[in-house]
N, C-alpha and C positions, 0 to 999 in steps of 0.2 A: 504494500499499500504506499502510494508516495504522499508527499507532505500535503498537497492540495485535496487528496481523497481523505486523508485524516481530518483536515479542517471542515470539509464538508460533513463528514460524520460526526464530528463535534457539534455543529449547527443541527443536524438532523436529530441527534440525541437528545440536544437541549430542548428542541422543539417538542419532542415527545415527552418531556417532563422529567427526564434523568437529572440528577444531582451533578455537580462538577466531579465529585469523588467517583460516582458511579460510572461517569463517562471515562475517566482517567482509567479506572480498573477495567472497563469494557475494551478500551483501545490500547491498554498496557502503555500508558504514557503518564507524564507527571500532571498532577492537578495544576501546578502553576502555568503549564502550557495550555491546559484547556482554558484557564481563566483568561490568559493572555489572548488567545484568539477569539474569545467571546468578546472581549473589550474592544479588539480591533474591529470586529463585525459590528458592534454597537455605535463605535465612534465614526469609522471611516467606511463602512459597508464593503469591505473587501476582505478576501481571503488569501490574497497573494502578497508576498513580501514586496515592498515598495520599490527597493532597488532591483531585484531580479525578476520582477512579474512583468506581464506584457504591458505594453503602453496603455492599451485600453482594458483596465481591470475592473470596469463596472460590472455589476451583476448582470448577466444577459438572462432574456426568458428561458433560454436552454438550460441555464445553470439553476434557475429557479425550479424548473420542472424535474430536473435531476434530483434536487434536494428534497421536493415533494415526495417523489417516488421512493427515495431512499429512507425517507422517514416512514411512508406507508409499510414498506417491507420490515422495518424495525419493530414497528407497532404490532404487527400481525404475529 
């Protein structure tokens, strides 16, 4: 799983009602990483690194659809 997939999963799990700790355990990452990316999402609406991300890193409809699909898979 690459970094962007992890970040998408963080958002999906959080939208499904998982706590920060539950997300960290589920994805086998540190709680601080979960908190960091959720803050980035809330503040800047991005899931990419500013320096290494694509120039147009706005959330596209395709990405929104992907997050919704992943959330539905996790909830079921």
